C-alpha positions as CSV (number, residue, x, y, z in Angstrom):
1,X,-133.0,65.4,-3.2
2,X,-133.8,62.3,-0.9
3,X,-135.9,63.8,1.3
4,X,-137.8,64.8,-1.8
5,X,-137.4,61.5,-3.1
6,X,-138.9,59.5,0.3
7,X,-141.7,61.7,0.4
8,X,-143.2,63.4,-2.4
9,X,-142.9,61.8,-5.2
10,X,-141.6,58.3,-4.5
11,X,-143.8,56.3,-6.7
12,X,-142.9,58.6,-9.8
13,X,-139.1,57.6,-9.2
14,X,-140.2,54.1,-8.8
15,X,-141.7,53.9,-12.5
16,X,-139.1,56.3,-13.8
17,X,-136.4,54.1,-13.0
18,X,-138.5,50.7,-14.0
19,X,-138.9,52.4,-17.3
20,X,-135.3,53.3,-17.9
21,X,-133.9,49.5,-16.6
22,X,-137.3,47.9,-19.1
23,X,-135.7,50.4,-21.9
24,X,-131.2,49.7,-20.9
25,X,-132.7,45.8,-21.5
26,X,-134.4,46.7,-24.2
27,X,-131.2,48.7,-25.9
28,X,-129.4,45.6,-24.6
29,X,-131.6,43.4,-26.5
30,X,-131.8,44.7,-29.4
31,X,-127.9,45.2,-30.0
32,X,-127.0,42.0,-28.8
33,X,-129.3,40.2,-31.5
34,X,-128.1,42.7,-34.0
35,X,-125.0,41.4,-33.8
36,X,-125.9,37.8,-33.5
37,X,-124.4,37.8,-29.8
38,X,-127.1,36.4,-27.9
39,X,-124.6,33.1,-26.4
40,X,-122.6,34.7,-23.7
41,X,-119.5,32.9,-24.8
42,X,-120.2,34.3,-28.1
43,X,-120.1,37.9,-26.9
44,X,-117.3,37.4,-24.3
45,X,-115.1,36.7,-27.8
46,X,-116.7,39.7,-29.6
47,X,-115.2,41.5,-26.4
48,X,-111.7,40.3,-26.3
49,X,-112.5,40.5,-30.2
50,X,-112.9,44.3,-30.4
51,X,-110.0,44.7,-27.8
52,X,-107.9,43.0,-30.2
53,X,-109.0,45.3,-33.1
54,X,-108.2,48.1,-30.8
55,X,-104.0,47.4,-29.9
56,X,-103.5,46.3,-33.5
57,X,-104.7,49.5,-34.8
58,X,-103.3,50.9,-32.1
59,X,-99.5,49.5,-33.1
60,X,-100.7,50.2,-36.6
61,X,-100.6,53.8,-35.7
62,X,-97.6,53.5,-33.9
63,X,-95.5,52.1,-37.3
64,X,-97.3,54.6,-39.8
65,X,-96.0,57.6,-36.9
66,X,-92.1,55.8,-37.3
67,X,-92.6,55.3,-41.0
68,X,-93.8,59.1,-41.4
69,X,-90.9,59.9,-39.4
70,X,-88.6,57.9,-41.6
71,X,-89.6,59.5,-44.4
72,X,-89.9,63.3,-43.1
73,X,-85.8,62.9,-42.4
74,X,-85.1,60.7,-45.9
75,X,-86.5,64.2,-47.4
76,X,-84.7,66.6,-45.5
77,X,-81.7,64.4,-46.1
78,X,-82.2,64.3,-50.3
79,X,-83.3,68.1,-49.6
80,X,-79.9,68.9,-47.9
81,X,-78.2,67.1,-50.3
82,X,-79.7,68.9,-53.7
83,X,-78.5,71.9,-52.0
84,X,-75.2,71.5,-51.3
85,X,-74.6,69.3,-54.9
86,X,-76.0,72.8,-56.7
87,X,-73.1,74.1,-54.5
88,X,-70.6,72.1,-55.5
89,X,-71.2,72.2,-59.1
90,X,-70.9,75.8,-58.9
91,X,-67.3,75.4,-57.7
92,X,-66.9,74.7,-62.4
93,X,-68.1,78.8,-63.1
94,X,-65.9,79.4,-60.4
95,X,-62.5,81.8,-61.1
96,X,-60.7,81.2,-58.1
97,X,-61.5,77.2,-57.5
98,X,-59.6,76.8,-54.6
99,X,-61.1,80.6,-52.6
100,X,-64.5,78.7,-53.1
101,X,-63.8,75.8,-51.6
102,X,-62.3,77.2,-48.8
103,X,-65.5,79.5,-48.7
104,X,-68.4,76.9,-48.7
105,X,-66.4,74.5,-46.6
106,X,-69.7,73.9,-44.6
107,X,-71.6,72.8,-47.8
108,X,-68.6,70.3,-48.9
109,X,-68.1,68.6,-45.8
110,X,-72.7,68.9,-45.5
111,X,-72.5,67.4,-48.9
112,X,-70.1,64.0,-48.0
113,X,-71.7,64.0,-44.6
114,X,-75.4,63.7,-46.4
115,X,-73.7,61.4,-49.4
116,X,-72.6,58.8,-46.4
117,X,-76.1,58.9,-44.6
118,X,-77.4,57.6,-47.3
119,X,-75.5,55.3,-48.9
120,X,-76.2,54.0,-45.1
121,X,-80.2,54.0,-45.9
122,X,-79.0,52.1,-49.0
123,X,-80.1,54.8,-51.3
124,X,-78.1,55.0,-54.5
125,X,-80.0,57.3,-56.9
126,X,-81.5,60.0,-55.1
127,X,-85.5,59.5,-55.0
128,X,-87.2,62.9,-57.1
129,X,-88.9,65.7,-54.8
130,X,-92.5,64.9,-55.8
131,X,-92.0,61.6,-55.4
132,X,-90.4,61.8,-52.0
133,X,-93.4,64.2,-51.6
134,X,-96.0,61.9,-53.2
135,X,-94.7,59.3,-50.6
136,X,-95.3,61.4,-47.4
137,X,-98.8,62.1,-48.6
138,X,-99.9,58.6,-49.0
139,X,-98.6,57.6,-45.5
140,X,-100.4,61.1,-43.6
141,X,-103.3,59.6,-45.3
142,X,-103.0,56.0,-43.9
143,X,-102.2,57.4,-40.8
144,X,-105.4,59.5,-40.7
145,X,-107.4,57.1,-41.4
146,X,-106.3,54.6,-39.0
147,X,-106.9,56.8,-36.4
148,X,-110.2,57.2,-37.6
149,X,-111.1,53.4,-37.5
150,X,-109.5,53.4,-33.6
151,X,-111.9,56.5,-32.6
152,X,-114.8,54.1,-34.4
153,X,-113.3,51.1,-32.3
154,X,-112.4,52.8,-29.3
155,X,-116.6,54.3,-29.9
156,X,-117.7,50.3,-30.5
157,X,-115.7,49.6,-27.0
158,X,-117.7,51.9,-25.0
159,X,-120.5,50.9,-26.2
160,X,-119.8,47.2,-25.8
161,X,-118.4,47.6,-22.4
162,X,-122.4,49.3,-21.2
163,X,-123.8,46.6,-22.8
164,X,-121.7,44.1,-21.8
165,X,-122.4,46.0,-17.7
166,X,-126.3,45.6,-18.5
167,X,-125.7,42.1,-20.3
168,X,-124.1,40.6,-17.0
169,X,-126.9,42.4,-15.0
170,X,-129.7,40.8,-17.0
171,X,-128.1,37.5,-16.8
172,X,-127.4,37.9,-13.0
173,X,-131.0,38.8,-11.9
174,X,-132.5,35.6,-13.9
175,X,-130.2,33.8,-11.7
176,X,-128.4,32.3,-15.3
177,X,-124.9,34.1,-14.8
178,X,-123.7,33.1,-10.8
179,X,-122.8,36.7,-8.9
180,X,-119.2,37.7,-9.5
181,X,-117.6,38.3,-6.6
182,X,-116.2,41.1,-5.2
183,X,-112.7,39.8,-3.7
184,X,-112.0,38.2,-7.2
185,X,-113.1,40.7,-10.3
186,X,-110.4,39.0,-12.7
187,X,-113.9,36.9,-13.0
188,X,-115.7,39.8,-14.8
189,X,-116.3,40.0,-18.1
């Protein structure tokens, strides 16, 4: 490949590279002017804001996941309570109440435990199954929208990194931005 470039098509490759670099510079300038970021400090602030938005969105996703887990657990506890409650109510119709209680001892214990857990969560009145399902669906919809937003923010950040690289390169070529030291990578944007 190197021989091909050096011997046969060096002029062609140089022409292509020059055109490609000009196209990238034009794309970068268009992006910067469309977003009103021609000032280098404004651009750096925009990059920082983008990173902050991603971090905030990731935090929101974590929070929504915790809320979803709590909602699913609440729904499961309510379902268990409802099942055990029907067993307890069926005791009224049982001919031998002592035998019925002995036969369904596990449900009685589960009922008491679940009732204590629900009380610990501050649930005094059992929410309806439909209400719980609706809340769960709302959280899932919000999570999906937030994940979509995060994907878009990450795509925008990738574009910003390309523009940042091109912008820095353009400023260095124009001797506006001092050469970035390879010893201190913290100086890079």
